C-alpha positions as CSV (number, residue, x, y, z in Angstrom):
1,M,110.5,-56.1,158.6
2,H,108.9,-54.4,155.6
3,A,109.3,-50.6,155.2
4,P,106.0,-48.8,155.7
5,V,104.0,-48.2,152.5
6,R,104.1,-44.6,151.3
7,P,101.4,-43.0,149.3
8,P,102.0,-42.0,145.7
9,I,103.4,-38.5,145.0
10,P,100.4,-36.3,144.3
11,V,99.9,-35.3,140.7
12,E,100.1,-31.6,141.5
13,T,103.4,-32.0,143.3
14,L,104.9,-33.9,140.3
15,L,103.7,-31.3,137.8
16,L,105.1,-28.5,139.9
17,A,108.4,-30.3,140.1
18,Y,108.6,-30.8,136.4
19,R,107.8,-27.2,135.7
20,S,110.6,-26.3,138.1
21,G,113.1,-28.5,136.3
22,I,113.3,-31.3,138.9
23,F,112.1,-34.9,139.0
24,P,112.0,-37.8,141.5
25,M,114.1,-40.9,141.6
26,A,114.6,-43.8,144.1
27,D,117.9,-45.4,145.1
28,K,116.6,-48.9,144.4
29,R,113.4,-50.9,143.7
30,E,112.5,-51.5,147.3
31,D,112.8,-47.9,148.5
32,T,109.7,-46.1,149.7
33,E,111.5,-42.7,149.8
34,V,112.4,-40.6,146.7
35,F,114.9,-37.9,146.2
36,W,114.6,-34.9,143.9
37,V,117.1,-34.4,141.0
38,E,118.1,-31.2,139.3
39,P,120.9,-32.0,136.8
40,R,123.5,-29.3,136.2
41,E,123.6,-30.4,132.5
42,R,120.3,-31.4,130.9
43,A,120.1,-33.7,127.9
44,I,117.5,-32.6,125.3
45,L,116.7,-34.0,121.9
46,P,115.9,-31.2,119.4
47,L,112.7,-32.1,117.7
48,G,114.2,-31.1,114.4
49,G,117.5,-32.9,115.0
50,L,116.7,-36.6,115.4
51,H,119.4,-38.6,113.7
52,V,117.7,-41.4,111.8
53,S,120.2,-43.8,110.3
54,K,119.6,-45.6,107.0
55,S,119.1,-48.9,108.9
56,L,116.5,-47.4,111.3
57,R,114.7,-45.7,108.4
58,K,114.5,-49.1,106.7
59,V,113.1,-50.6,109.9
60,L,110.5,-47.8,110.1
61,R,109.4,-48.2,106.5
62,A,109.1,-51.9,106.8
63,D,106.6,-51.5,109.7
64,R,108.5,-54.2,111.6
65,F,106.6,-53.2,114.8
66,A,103.0,-52.2,115.4
67,V,103.3,-49.0,117.3
68,T,100.6,-47.7,119.7
69,I,100.3,-44.9,122.3
70,D,98.9,-45.2,125.8
71,R,97.8,-48.8,125.1
72,A,99.9,-50.4,127.9
73,F,101.3,-47.6,130.1
74,E,101.7,-49.8,133.2
75,A,103.3,-52.6,131.3
76,V,105.8,-50.2,129.8
77,I,106.8,-48.6,133.1
78,R,107.2,-52.0,134.7
79,A,109.3,-53.3,131.8
80,C,111.5,-50.2,132.1
81,A,112.0,-51.1,135.8
82,E,113.1,-54.7,135.1
83,P,116.8,-55.5,135.9
84,R,119.1,-55.4,132.9
85,E,122.6,-56.9,132.4
86,D,124.2,-53.5,132.5
87,H,121.8,-52.1,135.1
88,P,120.8,-54.8,137.6
89,E,119.2,-52.2,139.9
90,T,116.5,-49.6,139.0
91,W,115.5,-46.2,140.2
92,I,111.9,-47.0,139.4
93,S,110.4,-48.1,142.8
94,E,106.9,-49.2,143.3
95,R,106.1,-45.8,144.7
96,I,107.4,-44.2,141.5
97,V,105.3,-46.6,139.5
98,Q,102.1,-45.7,141.4
99,S,102.9,-42.0,141.2
100,Y,103.3,-42.1,137.4
101,L,100.2,-44.2,137.0
102,G,98.4,-41.3,138.7
103,L,99.9,-38.9,136.3
104,H,98.9,-41.2,133.4
105,R,95.3,-41.2,134.7
106,A,95.4,-37.4,134.9
107,G,96.5,-37.2,131.2
108,H,100.0,-36.1,131.9
109,A,102.0,-39.3,131.4
110,H,102.1,-41.2,128.1
111,S,103.7,-44.3,126.7
112,V,104.7,-45.4,123.2
113,E,104.6,-49.2,122.7
114,C,106.1,-51.5,120.0
115,W,104.5,-54.8,119.4
116,Q,105.3,-58.0,117.4
117,D,103.2,-61.1,116.9
118,D,104.3,-64.3,118.6
119,A,104.1,-67.8,117.0
120,E,100.3,-67.9,117.7
121,G,99.8,-64.5,116.1
122,Q,99.2,-62.7,119.4
123,P,100.7,-59.3,119.9
124,V,103.6,-59.2,122.4
125,L,105.1,-56.0,123.9
126,V,108.7,-55.9,122.8
127,G,109.8,-52.3,123.4
128,G,108.6,-48.8,124.3
129,L,109.1,-45.7,126.4
130,Y,107.2,-43.4,128.7
131,G,107.3,-39.9,129.9
132,V,105.6,-36.8,131.3
133,S,103.9,-34.1,129.4
134,F,102.9,-30.6,130.4
135,D,102.3,-27.4,128.3
136,R,104.4,-28.0,125.1
137,V,107.1,-30.1,126.9
138,F,107.6,-33.9,127.0
139,C,110.0,-35.3,129.6
140,G,111.2,-38.7,128.5
141,E,111.7,-41.0,131.6
142,S,112.8,-44.4,130.4
143,M,112.7,-46.8,127.5
144,F,113.2,-50.5,127.1
145,S,113.8,-53.0,124.2
146,R,113.5,-56.7,124.2
147,V,114.4,-57.0,120.5
148,P,116.8,-55.0,118.4
149,N,115.6,-51.5,117.3
150,A,112.3,-51.5,119.3
151,S,113.3,-48.6,121.6
152,K,114.8,-46.6,118.6
153,V,111.5,-47.0,116.7
154,A,109.5,-45.9,119.8
155,L,111.7,-42.8,120.0
156,A,111.4,-42.0,116.3
157,W,107.6,-42.3,116.7
158,L,107.6,-40.1,119.8
159,V,109.6,-37.3,118.0
160,A,107.2,-37.4,115.0
161,L,104.2,-37.3,117.2
162,L,105.5,-34.4,119.3
163,R,106.3,-32.4,116.2
164,A,102.9,-33.1,114.6
165,A,101.1,-32.2,117.9
166,G,103.0,-28.9,118.2
167,F,105.3,-29.6,121.2
168,V,108.6,-27.7,121.2
169,L,110.8,-29.4,123.9
170,L,111.8,-33.0,124.4
171,D,113.7,-33.5,127.7
172,C,115.9,-36.6,128.0
173,Q,117.2,-35.7,131.5
174,F,120.6,-37.5,131.4
175,M,122.9,-37.9,128.4
176,T,123.7,-41.4,127.2
177,E,125.8,-42.5,124.2
178,H,122.6,-44.0,122.8
179,L,120.8,-40.7,123.0
180,R,123.9,-38.7,121.8
181,A,124.0,-41.0,118.7
182,M,120.4,-40.1,117.9
183,G,121.0,-36.4,118.1
184,A,120.6,-35.4,121.8
185,V,122.6,-32.5,123.1
186,E,123.4,-31.1,126.6
187,I,122.5,-27.7,127.8
188,P,122.9,-26.0,131.2
189,Q,120.0,-26.3,133.6
190,R,119.4,-22.6,133.5
191,E,119.0,-22.7,129.8
192,Y,116.6,-25.7,130.2
193,R,114.5,-23.8,132.6
194,R,114.3,-20.9,130.1
195,R,113.1,-23.2,127.4
196,V,110.5,-24.7,129.7
197,D,109.2,-21.2,130.4
198,L,109.1,-20.5,126.6
199,A,107.1,-23.7,126.1
200,Q,104.2,-22.6,128.2
201,G,100.7,-22.9,126.6
202,Q,98.8,-25.7,125.1
203,P,100.1,-27.6,122.0
204,A,98.1,-27.4,118.8
205,G,97.0,-31.0,119.1
206,S,97.2,-34.1,121.2
207,L,99.6,-37.0,120.9
208,G,96.6,-39.3,120.4
209,M,95.3,-37.2,117.6
210,A,98.8,-37.2,115.9
211,W,99.0,-41.0,116.4
212,R,95.7,-41.5,114.6
213,R,96.8,-39.4,111.7
214,F,100.0,-41.3,111.2
215,S,98.4,-44.7,111.9
216,E,95.1,-44.4,110.0
217,G,96.3,-42.4,107.1
218,E,94.3,-39.3,107.9
219,D,95.4,-35.9,106.8
220,Y,97.7,-35.4,109.8
221,A,98.4,-31.8,108.9
222,A,94.8,-30.9,109.5
223,G,94.3,-29.0,112.8
224,V,98.0,-28.4,113.4
225,A,99.3,-24.9,113.9
226,A,100.8,-23.2,110.9
227,G,104.1,-24.7,110.1
228,A,103.7,-27.8,112.3
229,G,102.1,-29.7,109.5
230,R,105.1,-29.3,107.2
231,A,107.4,-30.4,110.1
232,A,105.2,-33.5,110.2
233,G,105.9,-34.3,106.6
234,A,102.9,-32.8,104.9
235,L,102.8,-31.0,101.5
236,P,102.2,-27.3,101.5
237,D,98.5,-27.8,100.8
238,G,98.1,-30.2,103.7
239,R,98.1,-33.5,101.9
240,A,100.3,-36.3,103.1
241,E,103.2,-37.4,100.9
242,D,101.8,-39.7,98.2
243,G,104.5,-42.3,98.8
244,A,103.9,-42.6,102.6
245,A,101.3,-45.4,102.4
246,S,101.8,-47.1,105.7
247,P,102.3,-45.8,109.3
248,G,106.0,-46.5,109.3
249,Q,106.5,-44.9,105.9
250,R,104.6,-41.8,107.1
251,I,106.8,-41.6,110.2
252,A,110.0,-42.0,108.1
253,Q,108.8,-39.4,105.6
254,S,108.0,-36.9,108.4
255,L,111.5,-37.3,109.9
256,T,113.2,-37.0,106.5
257,Q,112.3,-33.3,106.5
258,T,115.1,-32.5,108.9
259,S,117.1,-35.7,109.4
């Protein structure tokens, strides 16, 4: 007998939870109930402290992946929910999926996608991540990779986009060795709540605007609050670095400022 279908968690409830430092999870894929989590130690990735290895910087500069934002949110969250060899079960239930689709439609959940062409020249989704945004905070939820380096590239793009748009806090929830290697640190939940409070207010720009500036070669310092442009790899007068001719090169250049 199938469990009764539960409605998605309302957008307002989810946003209140995230502002309070908690988030929902399910025990397994088939669950219709969720439980609310408040970690004692919170993993965050300082936006000025992403560790970009030489090999990752090379992958970025080579534009090995075409990177988009919010192009395939549902495909990303469902890919994150797929069983993996080291994680056969998932906390992303169908109710979780539907709840975050509602957040996405409301403009508070975003995805970063990495694509590669198949043998017929058709783009195939090979990696990405998704998360929740409110005020100047982005809470990363999950990431996946079907080819080497895809999730790392998605994370590098996310950090560059957040910095360019004027966000100040990137929450990673739980620490992993993968995140630690890329610069994540743990802080007490009380300190995390304090940083969330300090991050109130609207960012200087949107993630979509930042993506266009990196992807289309626009002056991606324009319209960003004072100081944010330089963090995004712009020259003092607002021009992009001359050598950053492609999207991946611009991303790598912006991250070089503090990496």
